[in-house]
FIKESE-883662 format. One record per residue (C-alpha): residue in three letters; chain; z, y negated, x negated. Coordinates in nm, 2 decimals. Example, Ala and Ser with C-alpha at 12.3 -4.5 7.8 and 13.67 -1.06 7.14 Angstrom:
2
res; chain; pz; py; px
ALA; A; 0.78; 0.45; -1.23
SER; A; 0.71; 0.11; -1.37
//
This chain:
361
res; chain; pz; py; px
MET; A; 0.29; 0.96; -2.58
ASN; A; -0.01; 0.74; -2.67
PRO; A; 0.08; 0.38; -2.74
PHE; A; 0.03; 0.18; -2.42
ILE; A; 0.07; -0.17; -2.28
VAL; A; 0.12; -0.29; -1.92
CYS; A; -0.07; -0.61; -1.83
ALA; A; -0.20; -0.78; -1.52
THR; A; -0.45; -1.03; -1.38
ARG; A; -0.31; -1.35; -1.23
SER; A; -0.28; -1.20; -0.89
MET; A; -0.03; -0.93; -0.99
ARG; A; 0.18; -1.07; -1.28
ASN; A; 0.50; -1.10; -1.08
TYR; A; 0.46; -0.74; -0.94
ALA; A; 0.38; -0.61; -1.29
SER; A; 0.69; -0.78; -1.43
ARG; A; 0.90; -0.58; -1.18
VAL; A; 0.73; -0.26; -1.28
ILE; A; 0.79; -0.32; -1.65
GLU; A; 1.16; -0.39; -1.58
SER; A; 1.18; -0.06; -1.38
LEU; A; 0.98; 0.13; -1.64
SER; A; 1.21; 0.02; -1.92
LYS; A; 1.48; 0.24; -1.78
TYR; A; 1.28; 0.55; -1.88
LEU; A; 1.22; 0.43; -2.24
SER; A; 1.48; 0.50; -2.50
PHE; A; 1.39; 0.26; -2.78
SER; A; 1.41; -0.12; -2.74
LYS; A; 1.11; -0.16; -2.97
ILE; A; 0.89; 0.04; -2.73
LYS; A; 1.02; -0.17; -2.44
GLU; A; 0.90; -0.48; -2.61
GLN; A; 0.56; -0.33; -2.69
ILE; A; 0.48; -0.24; -2.33
ASN; A; 0.52; -0.59; -2.19
GLY; A; 0.17; -0.74; -2.19
LEU; A; 0.21; -1.01; -1.92
ASP; A; 0.08; -1.27; -2.17
LEU; A; -0.20; -1.04; -2.29
LEU; A; -0.48; -1.18; -2.07
ASN; A; -0.60; -1.54; -2.04
THR; A; -0.83; -1.65; -1.76
ASP; A; -1.05; -1.96; -1.79
ILE; A; -1.24; -2.11; -1.50
PHE; A; -1.52; -2.34; -1.62
ALA; A; -1.65; -2.66; -1.44
ASP; A; -1.94; -2.47; -1.28
GLY; A; -1.71; -2.21; -1.14
GLU; A; -1.79; -1.94; -1.40
MET; A; -1.51; -1.73; -1.55
GLU; A; -1.40; -1.59; -1.88
VAL; A; -1.11; -1.36; -1.95
SER; A; -0.99; -1.32; -2.31
VAL; A; -0.74; -1.09; -2.48
ASN; A; -0.47; -1.26; -2.68
ASN; A; -0.35; -0.97; -2.90
SER; A; -0.49; -0.65; -3.05
ILE; A; -0.49; -0.35; -2.82
ARG; A; -0.71; -0.12; -3.04
GLY; A; -0.64; 0.24; -2.97
ARG; A; -0.38; 0.17; -2.70
ASP; A; -0.38; 0.28; -2.33
VAL; A; -0.39; -0.02; -2.10
ILE; A; -0.23; -0.01; -1.75
LEU; A; -0.39; -0.31; -1.58
PHE; A; -0.23; -0.43; -1.25
SER; A; -0.46; -0.62; -1.02
SER; A; -0.51; -0.71; -0.65
SER; A; -0.77; -0.88; -0.44
ALA; A; -0.54; -0.91; -0.14
ARG; A; -0.31; -1.20; -0.06
ASN; A; -0.10; -1.28; -0.36
ASP; A; 0.16; -1.53; -0.47
ALA; A; -0.07; -1.68; -0.73
GLY; A; -0.31; -1.79; -0.45
VAL; A; -0.62; -1.63; -0.60
ASP; A; -0.87; -1.55; -0.33
VAL; A; -1.04; -1.22; -0.27
GLU; A; -1.37; -1.26; -0.45
GLU; A; -1.23; -1.45; -0.75
ALA; A; -0.96; -1.18; -0.79
LYS; A; -1.23; -0.91; -0.80
ILE; A; -1.44; -1.09; -1.05
GLU; A; -1.13; -1.16; -1.27
LEU; A; -1.06; -0.78; -1.26
TYR; A; -1.41; -0.70; -1.37
HIS; A; -1.40; -0.96; -1.65
ALA; A; -1.06; -0.83; -1.76
VAL; A; -1.18; -0.47; -1.79
ASP; A; -1.49; -0.58; -1.99
ALA; A; -1.27; -0.78; -2.23
LEU; A; -1.03; -0.49; -2.28
MET; A; -1.32; -0.25; -2.35
ARG; A; -1.46; -0.49; -2.61
CYS; A; -1.12; -0.49; -2.77
GLN; A; -1.15; -0.11; -2.80
ALA; A; -0.87; 0.01; -2.57
ALA; A; -0.83; 0.38; -2.58
ARG; A; -0.81; 0.41; -2.20
ILE; A; -0.81; 0.15; -1.92
ILE; A; -0.60; 0.25; -1.61
VAL; A; -0.65; 0.01; -1.32
PHE; A; -0.35; 0.01; -1.09
GLU; A; -0.42; -0.16; -0.75
PRO; A; -0.13; -0.10; -0.52
PHE; A; -0.36; -0.20; -0.23
ILE; A; -0.74; -0.19; -0.27
SER; A; -0.85; -0.46; -0.03
CYS; A; -1.20; -0.32; 0.03
SER; A; -1.07; 0.03; 0.12
ARG; A; -1.17; 0.01; 0.48
SER; A; -1.53; -0.05; 0.38
ASP; A; -1.60; 0.32; 0.33
ARG; A; -1.85; 0.41; 0.60
THR; A; -2.20; 0.52; 0.48
THR; A; -2.37; 0.56; 0.82
ARG; A; -2.44; 0.19; 0.89
ARG; A; -2.71; -0.04; 0.75
SER; A; -2.46; -0.22; 0.54
SER; A; -2.30; -0.23; 0.20
VAL; A; -2.01; 0.00; 0.13
GLY; A; -1.75; -0.23; -0.04
LEU; A; -1.52; 0.04; -0.17
TRP; A; -1.81; 0.23; -0.33
VAL; A; -1.93; -0.10; -0.49
HIS; A; -1.58; -0.17; -0.63
LEU; A; -1.51; 0.18; -0.77
LYS; A; -1.86; 0.21; -0.91
THR; A; -1.83; -0.12; -1.08
LEU; A; -1.49; -0.03; -1.24
SER; A; -1.61; 0.31; -1.36
SER; A; -1.94; 0.16; -1.50
LEU; A; -1.74; -0.10; -1.69
GLY; A; -1.53; 0.17; -1.86
VAL; A; -1.22; 0.23; -1.64
SER; A; -1.12; 0.59; -1.68
HIS; A; -0.85; 0.60; -1.41
VAL; A; -0.77; 0.42; -1.08
VAL; A; -0.43; 0.44; -0.92
THR; A; -0.35; 0.31; -0.58
PHE; A; -0.12; 0.36; -0.28
GLN; A; -0.23; 0.50; 0.06
LEU; A; -0.61; 0.48; 0.07
HIS; A; -0.74; 0.43; 0.42
SER; A; -0.92; 0.77; 0.42
ASP; A; -0.93; 1.08; 0.21
LYS; A; -1.30; 1.07; 0.18
SER; A; -1.27; 0.75; -0.03
LYS; A; -1.15; 0.96; -0.32
THR; A; -1.49; 1.13; -0.34
MET; A; -1.69; 0.82; -0.41
VAL; A; -1.67; 0.84; -0.79
ASP; A; -1.74; 1.14; -1.02
PRO; A; -1.39; 1.25; -1.14
ALA; A; -1.55; 1.34; -1.48
VAL; A; -1.62; 0.97; -1.52
CYS; A; -1.32; 0.81; -1.34
ALA; A; -1.01; 0.98; -1.20
ILE; A; -0.85; 0.85; -0.88
ASP; A; -0.49; 0.90; -0.79
ASP; A; -0.40; 0.80; -0.43
ILE; A; -0.02; 0.82; -0.41
PRO; A; 0.13; 0.82; -0.06
ALA; A; 0.37; 0.53; -0.02
THR; A; 0.50; 0.65; 0.32
ALA; A; 0.80; 0.82; 0.14
LEU; A; 0.92; 0.47; 0.05
LEU; A; 0.93; 0.38; 0.42
LYS; A; 1.09; 0.71; 0.52
LYS; A; 1.37; 0.67; 0.26
HIS; A; 1.42; 0.31; 0.39
LEU; A; 1.47; 0.45; 0.74
CYS; A; 1.72; 0.71; 0.61
ASP; A; 1.91; 0.47; 0.39
ASN; A; 1.94; 0.19; 0.64
TYR; A; 1.92; 0.34; 1.00
ILE; A; 2.00; 0.71; 0.99
LYS; A; 2.24; 0.74; 0.69
THR; A; 2.39; 1.08; 0.77
LEU; A; 2.25; 1.43; 0.85
ASP; A; 2.46; 1.44; 1.17
ASN; A; 2.30; 1.12; 1.29
LEU; A; 1.96; 1.26; 1.22
GLU; A; 2.02; 1.58; 1.41
GLN; A; 2.22; 1.44; 1.71
THR; A; 2.07; 1.09; 1.76
VAL; A; 1.73; 1.05; 1.59
ARG; A; 1.57; 1.38; 1.70
ASN; A; 1.67; 1.31; 2.07
ASN; A; 1.62; 0.94; 2.09
TRP; A; 1.34; 0.84; 1.84
ALA; A; 0.96; 0.89; 1.87
PHE; A; 0.68; 0.80; 1.64
CYS; A; 0.36; 0.66; 1.78
SER; A; 0.01; 0.64; 1.63
VAL; A; -0.19; 0.31; 1.66
ASP; A; -0.49; 0.51; 1.76
ALA; A; -0.63; 0.87; 1.77
GLY; A; -0.74; 0.83; 1.41
GLY; A; -0.39; 0.75; 1.30
GLU; A; -0.24; 1.06; 1.47
LYS; A; -0.23; 1.25; 1.14
LEU; A; -0.01; 0.97; 0.97
ALA; A; 0.22; 0.94; 1.28
ARG; A; 0.25; 1.32; 1.29
ILE; A; 0.36; 1.33; 0.93
PHE; A; 0.64; 1.08; 1.01
ALA; A; 0.74; 1.27; 1.32
ASN; A; 0.75; 1.60; 1.13
SER; A; 0.96; 1.44; 0.85
PHE; A; 1.23; 1.34; 1.09
GLY; A; 1.18; 1.62; 1.35
ALA; A; 1.11; 1.37; 1.62
PRO; A; 0.86; 1.36; 1.91
LEU; A; 0.50; 1.23; 1.86
VAL; A; 0.33; 0.98; 2.08
VAL; A; -0.05; 0.93; 2.05
ALA; A; -0.23; 0.61; 2.15
HIS; A; -0.60; 0.66; 2.23
LYS; A; -0.78; 0.33; 2.16
GLN; A; -1.12; 0.24; 2.29
ARG; A; -1.29; -0.01; 2.05
ASP; A; -1.59; -0.24; 2.10
TYR; A; -1.78; -0.16; 1.79
SER; A; -2.02; -0.45; 1.84
LYS; A; -1.74; -0.68; 1.73
PRO; A; -1.49; -0.64; 1.44
ASN; A; -1.12; -0.61; 1.51
THR; A; -1.18; -0.57; 1.89
VAL; A; -0.99; -0.33; 2.12
GLU; A; -1.09; -0.27; 2.49
SER; A; -0.83; -0.03; 2.62
ILE; A; -0.54; 0.19; 2.52
ASN; A; -0.42; 0.52; 2.68
ILE; A; -0.08; 0.67; 2.58
LEU; A; -0.05; 1.05; 2.54
SER; A; 0.30; 1.19; 2.51
ALA; A; 0.47; 1.53; 2.59
GLU; A; 0.80; 1.35; 2.65
PRO; A; 0.90; 1.04; 2.85
VAL; A; 0.88; 0.72; 2.64
GLU; A; 1.14; 0.54; 2.85
GLY; A; 1.47; 0.48; 2.67
LYS; A; 1.33; 0.59; 2.33
CYS; A; 1.35; 0.41; 2.01
LEU; A; 0.97; 0.39; 1.92
TRP; A; 0.83; 0.35; 1.57
VAL; A; 0.46; 0.26; 1.57
VAL; A; 0.31; 0.38; 1.25
ASP; A; 0.00; 0.26; 1.07
ASP; A; -0.13; 0.25; 0.71
MET; A; -0.21; -0.12; 0.72
ILE; A; -0.17; -0.42; 0.95
ASP; A; -0.47; -0.65; 0.93
THR; A; -0.52; -0.89; 1.22
ALA; A; -0.25; -0.70; 1.42
GLY; A; -0.49; -0.69; 1.71
SER; A; -0.44; -0.32; 1.77
ALA; A; -0.07; -0.33; 1.71
GLU; A; -0.02; -0.62; 1.95
LYS; A; -0.21; -0.46; 2.23
LEU; A; -0.04; -0.13; 2.18
ILE; A; 0.31; -0.28; 2.17
ARG; A; 0.24; -0.47; 2.49
VAL; A; 0.12; -0.15; 2.66
LEU; A; 0.42; 0.05; 2.53
ALA; A; 0.66; -0.22; 2.66
GLY; A; 0.55; -0.13; 3.01
PHE; A; 0.70; 0.22; 2.96
ASN; A; 1.05; 0.07; 2.91
PRO; A; 1.15; 0.21; 2.57
LYS; A; 1.48; 0.11; 2.43
GLU; A; 1.31; -0.08; 2.14
ILE; A; 0.97; -0.09; 1.97
ASN; A; 0.94; -0.11; 1.59
LEU; A; 0.63; -0.13; 1.37
ILE; A; 0.61; 0.03; 1.03
SER; A; 0.32; 0.01; 0.79
VAL; A; 0.25; 0.05; 0.42
HIS; A; 0.01; -0.25; 0.36
SER; A; 0.09; -0.59; 0.52
VAL; A; -0.26; -0.74; 0.50
PHE; A; -0.17; -0.99; 0.77
SER; A; -0.51; -1.16; 0.81
SER; A; -0.50; -1.45; 1.05
PRO; A; -0.38; -1.46; 1.33
ALA; A; -0.16; -1.16; 1.25
GLY; A; 0.14; -1.38; 1.16
GLU; A; 0.12; -1.56; 1.50
LYS; A; 0.08; -1.24; 1.70
LEU; A; 0.38; -1.07; 1.53
GLU; A; 0.60; -1.37; 1.55
ALA; A; 0.52; -1.40; 1.93
LEU; A; 0.60; -1.04; 1.98
SER; A; 0.94; -1.08; 1.80
LYS; A; 1.03; -1.39; 2.00
GLU; A; 0.94; -1.22; 2.33
GLY; A; 1.17; -0.93; 2.24
LYS; A; 0.89; -0.68; 2.24
LEU; A; 0.90; -0.61; 1.86
ASN; A; 1.24; -0.54; 1.72
ARG; A; 1.16; -0.46; 1.35
LEU; A; 0.86; -0.47; 1.12
ILE; A; 0.89; -0.27; 0.80
VAL; A; 0.63; -0.29; 0.53
THR; A; 0.60; -0.24; 0.15
ASP; A; 0.53; -0.51; -0.11
THR; A; 0.19; -0.37; -0.20
VAL; A; 0.06; -0.70; -0.05
CYS; A; 0.26; -1.02; -0.10
CYS; A; 0.41; -1.11; 0.24
SER; A; 0.74; -1.29; 0.14
SER; A; 0.61; -1.61; 0.31
TYR; A; 0.63; -1.44; 0.65
LYS; A; 1.01; -1.37; 0.62
GLN; A; 1.11; -1.67; 0.82
GLY; A; 0.84; -1.65; 1.08
ILE; A; 0.90; -1.29; 1.17
PRO; A; 1.27; -1.24; 1.21
GLY; A; 1.27; -0.86; 1.19
LEU; A; 1.05; -0.83; 0.89
GLU; A; 1.18; -0.60; 0.61
ILE; A; 1.00; -0.56; 0.28
VAL; A; 1.04; -0.23; 0.09
LYS; A; 0.98; -0.26; -0.29
SER; A; 0.73; -0.02; -0.45
SER; A; 0.78; -0.11; -0.82
GLU; A; 1.01; 0.18; -0.89
LEU; A; 0.75; 0.43; -0.76
ALA; A; 0.48; 0.25; -0.96
SER; A; 0.69; 0.29; -1.28
GLN; A; 0.74; 0.66; -1.21
ILE; A; 0.36; 0.70; -1.18
ILE; A; 0.30; 0.52; -1.51
LYS; A; 0.57; 0.74; -1.68
ALA; A; 0.39; 1.05; -1.55
ILE; A; 0.05; 0.93; -1.67
ILE; A; 0.15; 0.83; -2.02
ASN; A; 0.34; 1.15; -2.08
ASN; A; 0.07; 1.37; -1.92
GLU; A; 0.33; 1.49; -1.67
SER; A; 0.25; 1.64; -1.33
MET; A; 0.27; 1.40; -1.03
SER; A; 0.32; 1.68; -0.78
LYS; A; 0.68; 1.57; -0.71
LEU; A; 0.54; 1.24; -0.59
LEU; A; 0.31; 1.41; -0.35
ARG; A; 0.55; 1.65; -0.18
PRO; A; 0.60; 1.61; 0.19
PHE; A; 0.92; 1.41; 0.27
ASP; A; 1.19; 1.59; 0.46
ALA; A; 1.47; 1.37; 0.60
SER; A; 1.70; 1.66; 0.63
ILE; A; 1.68; 1.75; 0.26
TYR; A; 1.69; 1.39; 0.15
LEU; A; 2.01; 1.31; 0.35
ARG; A; 2.17; 1.64; 0.25
ASP; A; 2.11; 1.59; -0.12
LYS; A; 2.22; 1.23; -0.09
//
């Protein structure tokens, strides 16, 4: 194991502290536990003219640095562009202090949807990854990228990218809190639940959920107006089984403005399901997502909303009654453990099977 330290930019210090606490369970010696905590390692100064400087407070020569950062909504209140610039400055400062490796851990990469190369526009994800690799980052870790092609944007000989599925966290949450037993899975869930995609592009993700629980799949075919961002014109529902009376779980990798989810839930409500729930990895919640989801909850059309904490959304707990936040810090600590020990991460990438999980539990 190479000596390492876990640190964070301002946007992710609280998240990183939870990861360090979880990671300490895997470390035997208290001295090592103390050495990995680098929450006070970085200092960020903003000058009067708006320029920024990040400094490193202690020696990290020859150590691997796991740097947590996020440009999404965060409890420190740092906005998108400032958070990105702070990350770039932090990487440069760490390189100048001769870190052995810099591993950037972004639970949610906010520019991940800017991955299309066919339009006359910049490609935000490419700019971000190219900047990080050019500055000296050797490894980027994230949860649930928007598309598989995103991982091909950087030469793996220069910078490795690990995109870890976070859907297992949500599936375990369903098993632990709503299914609980193997009998309930086989007799109730498989007959009365169904998983629905937000659109045709999300069919793969919804199908993975449906296969994990052995439940039916519902596909929503969404027609967009591509001349305007975040705009949906119509939705058609495709299902081999009746939706009426089912417990529906609408699945998506992220909820941004909630425009697609709101329209779909209102369409699904017309089929008289028993209840409609929304489950997603990343709770981006750009305005007016909060208002839309709150309205759906109050109207009785949205029963539960389950997300992970890859994006800070604790401020929405009161406004959205059915909101449940699943922690990802334990999974992040397992990933770090595997990286620093040069262990395989294949067990974190295996398909989740609810039958096996409930049986072993």
